[in-house]
matplotlib code that plots the C-alpha trace (Angstrom):
import matplotlib.pyplot as plt

x = [70.4, 66.8, 64.8, 62.5, 65.5, 66.9, 63.6, 63.5, 67.1, 66.1, 63.4, 65.7, 66.9, 63.3, 61.9, 64.9, 65.3, 61.5, 61.5, 64.5, 63.0, 59.7, 61.5, 63.4, 60.2, 58.4, 61.3, 60.9, 57.1, 56.8, 59.4, 60.4, 62.2, 64.5, 65.1, 66.0, 68.4, 70.2, 70.5, 71.6, 74.2, 75.6, 75.7, 77.5, 80.1, 80.7, 80.8, 83.2, 85.6, 85.4, 84.5, 87.8, 86.8, 83.7, 85.8, 88.6, 86.5, 84.2, 87.2, 88.6, 85.4, 85.7, 89.4, 88.5, 85.7, 87.8, 90.8, 88.5, 86.9, 90.2, 92.1, 92.5, 89.3, 87.1, 86.3, 84.9, 81.2, 78.8, 77.6, 78.7, 81.0, 78.2, 75.5, 73.7, 72.1, 68.5, 67.4, 67.9, 70.4, 67.5, 65.4, 68.5, 69.5, 65.9, 65.6, 68.9, 68.5, 65.0, 66.2, 69.4, 68.2, 64.5, 62.6, 65.8, 66.5, 63.1, 63.2, 66.6, 66.8, 65.8, 66.3, 69.9, 71.5, 69.5, 70.8, 74.4, 73.9, 72.3, 74.3, 77.6, 80.7, 82.8, 84.8, 82.3, 80.1, 76.4, 74.6, 77.8, 79.0, 81.5, 78.6, 76.6, 79.6, 80.1, 76.5, 76.6, 79.9, 78.7, 75.5, 77.6, 79.8, 77.0, 75.0, 77.7, 80.4, 80.9, 77.4, 77.2, 80.7, 79.5, 76.5, 78.9, 81.1, 78.2, 76.5, 79.6, 80.5, 77.0, 76.5, 79.9, 79.3, 75.6, 75.8, 79.3, 79.9, 76.3, 76.0, 72.8, 72.2, 73.2, 75.8, 77.2, 78.2, 80.7, 82.7, 83.1, 86.8, 87.5, 85.0, 84.6, 81.3, 80.7, 81.3, 79.0, 76.1, 76.9, 76.0, 78.5, 77.0, 73.4, 74.4, 75.7, 72.5, 70.3, 72.3, 72.0, 68.2, 67.9, 70.0, 67.9, 64.6, 65.7, 67.0, 64.1, 61.4, 62.9, 63.0, 59.4, 58.4, 60.1, 58.5, 55.1, 55.8, 56.7, 53.7, 51.4, 53.3, 52.8, 49.1, 48.7, 50.7, 48.8, 45.3, 45.2, 44.6, 45.1, 48.6, 47.3, 47.9, 44.8, 46.1, 49.5, 47.8, 45.7, 48.8, 50.9, 48.1, 47.5, 51.2, 51.8, 49.0, 50.5, 54.1, 52.9, 51.0, 54.1, 56.4, 54.1, 54.0, 57.8, 60.8, 60.0, 56.5, 55.5, 58.9, 60.4, 57.3, 57.1, 60.9, 60.7, 57.6, 59.5, 62.5, 60.3, 58.4, 61.7, 63.1, 60.0, 60.1, 63.8, 63.3, 60.4, 62.1, 65.2, 63.1, 61.1, 64.2, 67.3, 68.4, 71.6, 72.5, 71.9, 74.2, 76.9, 76.3, 76.7, 79.9, 81.5, 80.2, 81.7, 85.1, 84.9, 83.8, 86.7, 89.3, 88.3, 87.5, 90.3, 90.4, 86.6, 86.8, 89.2, 88.5, 88.3, 89.1, 91.2, 92.0, 88.7, 84.9, 83.9, 80.1, 79.1, 81.2, 79.7, 76.1, 76.3, 79.2, 79.7, 75.9, 75.5, 78.4, 76.9, 73.5, 74.7, 76.6, 73.3, 71.6, 74.4, 73.0, 69.5, 70.6, 73.6, 71.5, 68.9, 71.3, 73.2, 69.9, 69.3, 72.9, 73.4, 75.3, 77.2, 80.9, 82.5, 83.6, 80.2, 78.6, 80.8, 80.5, 76.7, 76.2, 78.6, 79.3, 75.8, 73.8, 76.4, 76.0, 72.2, 72.5, 74.9, 72.5, 69.6, 71.3, 72.5, 68.9, 67.3, 70.3, 70.0, 66.2, 66.7, 69.6, 67.9, 64.8, 66.8, 67.2, 63.5, 64.1, 66.2, 68.8, 66.8, 63.7, 65.9, 67.1, 63.5, 62.5, 65.5, 64.8, 61.5, 62.6, 59.1, 57.7, 60.9, 60.4, 56.8, 57.7, 60.5, 58.6, 55.8, 58.2, 58.2, 55.6, 53.5, 54.8, 51.6, 51.8, 55.4, 54.4, 51.7, 54.2, 56.6, 53.9, 53.2, 57.0, 57.2, 54.4, 56.1, 59.6, 57.9, 56.3, 59.5, 61.6, 59.1, 58.8, 62.6, 63.1, 60.3, 61.9, 65.3, 64.1, 62.3, 65.6, 67.6, 65.1, 64.6, 68.2, 69.0, 66.3, 66.3, 62.5, 61.5, 58.0, 55.2, 54.2, 57.5, 57.4, 53.9, 55.0, 58.0, 56.0, 53.3, 55.9, 57.8, 54.7, 53.6, 57.0, 57.0, 53.5, 54.2, 57.4, 55.6, 52.9, 55.4, 57.9, 60.5, 61.5, 64.6, 65.5, 65.3, 67.3, 70.0, 69.8, 70.4, 73.3, 74.9, 74.5, 76.4, 79.6, 80.2, 78.7, 81.5, 84.1, 82.0, 82.2, 86.0, 86.2, 83.9, 86.5, 89.3, 87.2, 86.3, 89.9, 90.9, 88.3, 89.0, 92.7, 91.8, 89.8, 92.7, 94.9, 92.4]
y = [94.2, 94.0, 97.0, 96.9, 97.0, 100.0, 101.8, 101.1, 102.5, 105.7, 106.2, 105.8, 109.4, 110.7, 108.6, 109.0, 112.8, 113.4, 111.3, 113.1, 116.5, 115.7, 114.4, 117.7, 119.7, 117.6, 118.1, 121.9, 121.8, 119.5, 121.2, 124.4, 125.8, 122.8, 122.6, 126.3, 126.0, 123.0, 124.4, 127.8, 126.2, 124.2, 127.4, 129.3, 126.5, 126.3, 130.1, 130.8, 128.0, 127.8, 131.3, 131.5, 128.4, 130.2, 133.3, 131.5, 129.1, 131.8, 133.7, 130.5, 130.1, 133.6, 133.0, 129.6, 131.1, 134.0, 131.7, 129.2, 131.9, 133.3, 130.0, 127.8, 126.0, 129.2, 128.5, 124.9, 124.7, 123.2, 120.6, 119.4, 121.8, 122.7, 123.3, 126.6, 128.2, 127.1, 130.5, 134.1, 136.1, 138.1, 135.0, 133.2, 136.0, 136.5, 132.9, 132.6, 135.9, 135.1, 131.7, 133.0, 136.0, 136.4, 137.3, 138.1, 141.4, 142.8, 141.4, 142.8, 145.8, 148.3, 146.6, 145.5, 148.9, 150.4, 147.7, 148.2, 152.0, 151.9, 148.9, 148.7, 146.6, 147.4, 150.6, 152.4, 155.1, 154.3, 156.8, 158.4, 159.0, 156.2, 153.9, 154.9, 154.0, 150.8, 149.9, 150.2, 148.4, 145.5, 145.1, 145.1, 142.4, 140.2, 140.3, 140.8, 138.5, 136.0, 134.4, 134.2, 132.6, 129.9, 129.2, 129.2, 126.5, 124.0, 125.3, 125.1, 121.7, 120.3, 121.9, 120.5, 117.0, 116.9, 118.4, 117.7, 114.3, 113.2, 112.5, 112.9, 116.3, 115.2, 116.6, 113.1, 112.9, 115.7, 113.2, 110.7, 111.6, 110.8, 108.0, 106.4, 105.5, 102.7, 104.9, 107.6, 105.1, 103.5, 104.5, 107.5, 109.0, 108.5, 110.1, 113.2, 113.5, 113.0, 115.6, 118.1, 117.6, 118.2, 121.3, 122.6, 121.9, 123.6, 126.7, 127.2, 126.5, 129.1, 131.6, 130.9, 131.4, 134.7, 135.8, 134.9, 136.9, 140.0, 139.8, 139.4, 142.1, 144.5, 143.7, 144.3, 147.6, 148.9, 147.6, 146.5, 142.9, 140.5, 139.1, 135.8, 132.1, 132.0, 134.8, 133.0, 129.8, 131.6, 133.3, 130.2, 128.0, 130.6, 131.0, 127.2, 126.6, 129.1, 127.9, 124.3, 125.2, 126.9, 124.0, 121.5, 123.5, 123.3, 125.5, 126.9, 128.0, 129.0, 129.4, 131.5, 133.7, 134.3, 135.1, 137.6, 139.2, 139.3, 141.0, 143.7, 144.3, 144.5, 147.0, 149.2, 149.1, 150.0, 152.8, 154.4, 154.2, 155.8, 158.7, 159.3, 158.8, 161.0, 160.3, 162.3, 160.8, 157.3, 157.9, 159.1, 156.1, 153.8, 155.5, 155.7, 152.4, 150.5, 152.1, 151.3, 147.7, 147.1, 148.7, 146.7, 143.5, 141.3, 142.7, 142.4, 138.9, 137.7, 140.2, 138.8, 140.5, 137.9, 140.3, 142.2, 141.9, 139.4, 139.6, 141.6, 139.4, 136.2, 137.6, 139.0, 137.9, 134.4, 134.0, 135.1, 133.0, 129.9, 130.9, 131.2, 127.9, 126.2, 127.6, 126.5, 123.0, 124.4, 127.5, 125.7, 122.8, 125.2, 127.5, 124.5, 123.2, 126.4, 127.0, 124.3, 125.5, 128.4, 128.5, 128.3, 131.9, 133.0, 131.1, 132.6, 136.1, 135.8, 134.0, 136.1, 139.5, 140.5, 139.5, 141.1, 144.4, 144.1, 143.5, 146.5, 148.8, 147.4, 148.1, 151.5, 152.6, 151.1, 151.8, 155.4, 155.4, 153.9, 156.1, 159.3, 158.5, 157.5, 161.2, 161.2, 158.7, 158.5, 155.7, 153.6, 153.8, 152.8, 149.8, 148.8, 149.2, 147.2, 144.4, 143.7, 143.3, 142.1, 145.6, 147.8, 148.2, 149.6, 151.9, 153.5, 153.8, 155.5, 158.5, 159.1, 160.5, 157.7, 155.5, 153.5, 152.8, 151.7, 149.4, 147.8, 147.3, 145.7, 143.2, 142.2, 141.8, 139.7, 137.5, 137.0, 136.4, 134.0, 132.1, 131.9, 130.7, 128.0, 127.2, 126.7, 124.9, 122.5, 121.8, 121.2, 118.9, 116.9, 116.6, 115.6, 112.9, 111.6, 110.5, 113.9, 113.9, 117.2, 117.0, 115.4, 113.8, 116.1, 113.9, 114.5, 118.2, 118.4, 116.3, 118.6, 121.8, 120.8, 119.6, 122.9, 124.9, 122.7, 122.9, 126.7, 127.0, 124.5, 126.4, 129.8, 128.7, 127.1, 130.0, 127.6, 129.5, 130.9, 127.5, 125.9, 128.7, 128.2, 124.4, 124.8, 127.1, 124.5, 122.0, 124.4, 123.7, 120.2, 121.2, 123.9, 121.0, 119.2, 122.4, 122.5, 118.9, 119.8, 122.4, 119.8, 117.2, 119.7, 120.7, 117.0, 116.3, 119.5, 118.6, 115.2, 116.9, 119.1, 116.1, 114.5]
z = [99.0, 97.9, 96.6, 99.7, 102.0, 100.2, 100.5, 104.2, 104.7, 102.9, 105.5, 108.5, 108.4, 108.2, 111.1, 113.4, 112.9, 113.2, 116.4, 117.9, 116.9, 118.6, 121.7, 122.0, 121.6, 124.2, 126.6, 126.2, 126.4, 129.4, 131.5, 129.8, 132.9, 133.3, 129.5, 129.5, 132.4, 130.9, 127.4, 128.8, 131.1, 128.1, 126.0, 128.7, 129.0, 125.3, 124.8, 127.7, 126.9, 123.1, 122.0, 120.1, 118.1, 116.7, 115.9, 114.3, 112.3, 110.9, 109.6, 108.2, 106.2, 104.8, 103.8, 102.3, 100.1, 98.9, 98.1, 96.3, 94.1, 92.9, 92.7, 89.6, 90.7, 90.3, 86.7, 87.4, 86.6, 89.1, 86.7, 83.3, 81.4, 79.1, 81.8, 82.1, 85.2, 85.8, 87.2, 86.2, 88.3, 89.9, 90.8, 92.1, 94.3, 95.5, 96.6, 98.3, 100.1, 101.4, 102.6, 104.1, 106.1, 105.7, 108.8, 110.7, 108.8, 109.7, 113.2, 114.1, 111.7, 114.3, 117.6, 117.1, 116.3, 119.2, 121.6, 120.6, 120.9, 124.3, 125.7, 123.8, 124.6, 127.7, 127.4, 125.1, 126.6, 126.0, 123.8, 122.5, 119.0, 119.4, 120.5, 117.3, 115.1, 117.0, 116.6, 112.8, 112.4, 114.6, 112.5, 109.3, 110.9, 112.1, 108.9, 106.3, 104.8, 107.7, 107.7, 103.9, 103.9, 106.3, 104.0, 101.1, 102.5, 102.7, 99.5, 97.2, 98.5, 98.0, 94.6, 93.4, 94.6, 93.6, 90.1, 89.0, 90.7, 90.5, 94.3, 96.3, 97.9, 101.4, 103.9, 104.3, 100.6, 101.2, 103.3, 100.5, 99.9, 103.6, 104.3, 100.9, 99.3, 101.7, 104.8, 103.5, 103.1, 106.5, 110.1, 110.2, 107.0, 108.3, 111.7, 109.9, 107.9, 111.0, 112.9, 110.0, 110.0, 113.8, 113.6, 110.7, 112.4, 115.6, 113.9, 111.5, 114.1, 116.4, 113.6, 112.6, 116.2, 116.4, 113.1, 114.4, 117.6, 115.7, 113.4, 116.3, 118.2, 115.3, 115.0, 118.8, 118.6, 115.6, 116.1, 119.7, 118.5, 121.5, 121.5, 122.6, 122.0, 119.8, 117.5, 117.4, 116.3, 113.6, 112.2, 112.1, 110.5, 107.8, 107.0, 107.2, 104.7, 102.2, 102.4, 102.1, 99.0, 97.6, 98.5, 96.9, 93.7, 93.4, 93.0, 89.6, 90.5, 94.0, 95.6, 92.8, 92.5, 96.3, 96.5, 93.7, 95.3, 98.6, 97.1, 95.5, 98.8, 100.7, 98.1, 98.4, 102.2, 102.2, 99.7, 101.5, 104.9, 103.3, 101.9, 105.1, 107.3, 107.6, 104.0, 104.1, 107.5, 106.1, 103.2, 105.6, 107.8, 104.8, 103.7, 107.1, 108.2, 105.3, 105.9, 109.6, 108.8, 106.4, 108.6, 111.7, 109.8, 111.1, 114.6, 115.0, 113.5, 116.2, 118.9, 122.4, 125.8, 127.6, 130.4, 130.4, 130.0, 127.3, 128.0, 124.9, 122.6, 124.1, 124.1, 120.5, 118.3, 119.5, 119.7, 116.0, 114.7, 116.3, 115.0, 111.4, 111.7, 112.9, 109.8, 107.4, 106.6, 105.7, 103.7, 102.2, 100.9, 99.5, 97.7, 96.3, 94.9, 93.0, 91.8, 89.2, 86.1, 87.8, 88.1, 91.6, 91.3, 90.2, 93.0, 95.7, 94.4, 94.2, 97.5, 99.6, 98.0, 96.7, 99.8, 102.1, 100.2, 100.5, 104.3, 104.7, 102.9, 105.0, 108.3, 107.1, 106.4, 109.5, 111.7, 110.6, 111.2, 114.6, 115.8, 114.5, 116.5, 119.5, 120.4, 121.4, 124.2, 127.3, 127.4, 129.8, 127.6, 124.5, 126.4, 127.1, 123.5, 122.2, 124.7, 123.0, 119.3, 118.2, 118.8, 118.6, 114.8, 115.3, 118.2, 116.2, 112.9, 114.8, 115.3, 111.5, 109.0, 107.5, 110.3, 110.4, 106.7, 107.1, 110.0, 107.9, 105.1, 107.6, 108.7, 105.1, 104.5, 107.7, 106.4, 103.0, 104.6, 107.0, 104.1, 102.0, 105.0, 105.8, 102.2, 101.6, 104.9, 104.1, 100.7, 102.3, 105.0, 102.3, 100.4, 103.5, 104.4, 100.9, 100.2, 98.7, 96.0, 94.1, 94.0, 97.3, 97.5, 98.5, 101.5, 103.2, 102.5, 103.9, 107.0, 107.7, 107.0, 109.5, 112.1, 111.9, 112.4, 115.3, 116.9, 116.6, 118.2, 121.0, 121.9, 121.8, 124.2, 126.6, 126.4, 124.9, 121.7, 123.4, 124.7, 121.3, 119.8, 122.4, 121.9, 118.1, 118.8, 121.1, 118.3, 116.1, 118.0, 116.7, 113.3, 113.0, 113.0, 110.3, 108.2, 108.5, 107.4, 104.4, 103.3, 103.5, 101.6, 98.9, 98.3, 98.1, 95.5, 93.5, 93.3, 91.9, 89.1, 88.4, 87.6, 85.2]

ax = plt.figure().add_subplot(projection="3d")
ax.plot(x, y, z, "-o")
ax.set_aspect("equal")
plt.show()
């Protein structure tokens, strides 16, 4: 094969995935109503018939990661035996946390506990003490160990193959034990990589759109700035420019600096909210909530109502599990890239345990802030507030002293989370479409950065963000099976190493 032909083959994933992504966006933009109906119908079919698949697989990923960490393979280093981590523990955690959750924590921190409190699962009285406990436990479940385990499955596999086996940073390379080197480089391998890119683009674009909505919603609520398409465009262009500048400057400059700044801002926002909120109540929520989360872990992981109403489980738990799976290729690739030199056990503890604890603390604080302020509103009003998550945060913070200052801080935090999410996604998409290069060319990072921003804006003005979110979740169903195969391939390869 000539060098020119090799270069052309490397571009296939980029051109095909970009074309398919644009086609999906155009379908949503040109006929948003039909696109929404089709994707929602498909989601309903998958959820109702295969909800158990999401529940079982997500628990399997948790069990797999725990087993791997404490098995004989836990001491294996992700790289040569003498390799050392490239980033300090704080910078490493900051980057993986900002990529893995980012905007979502601010977006759902207030509205989700309010929603579970005002409209809990069947059999729980809305607005009751039981509903409050259920709300906190559910938030811990949705943002705790399970999502990070899903990220960990892809991340540990990629880091192992990339840095210890010297393979490209591509999802397809995880299938080498099953497909062989030839199969990975063939049509099947390319199809896996293209699918991973499309899932990533859909998930990230939807999240960026939601982040822009909340920033503009906050500016409208605080300063009566028009929540219009023009303001959306200005916000997206400014943020896109910043994250492109950061992505082009590389991991060790812009991305690390922004992630560290983001972590500091989040810590300040959390601390001030704790001090101004019901501090004692928040500590009680944290203590009781953790006990509740642990004691219900298995039943909540596998909980369905085969003889009753499954609507809450389908709308929330299954939706979340599918959403996290759809984000697994993006976050997994990014955290693999920044984890060279760590042991498998260190990777799993850092990627799953530490961020889960941070998420639990976050929802303890903002769940406490939300539920304490809930007493000032009737249930119907609470449901209205929770139904508009882009402004729920600002409505609730307004009930507290220095609420305006907190809201301004929240907008700044949203901006920095927005930037770091776009930044890391741009980097990952560049890797995926550059044959797994650890430092993808700037032209591809710029192309994906602009394309993501354009997709988010087009979907915002056509009302298609929800449709794209649903579409990415539907795509998560086949990707869940890919992740199970990743676990099997990783075990197979690790066993070979153990025999050497």
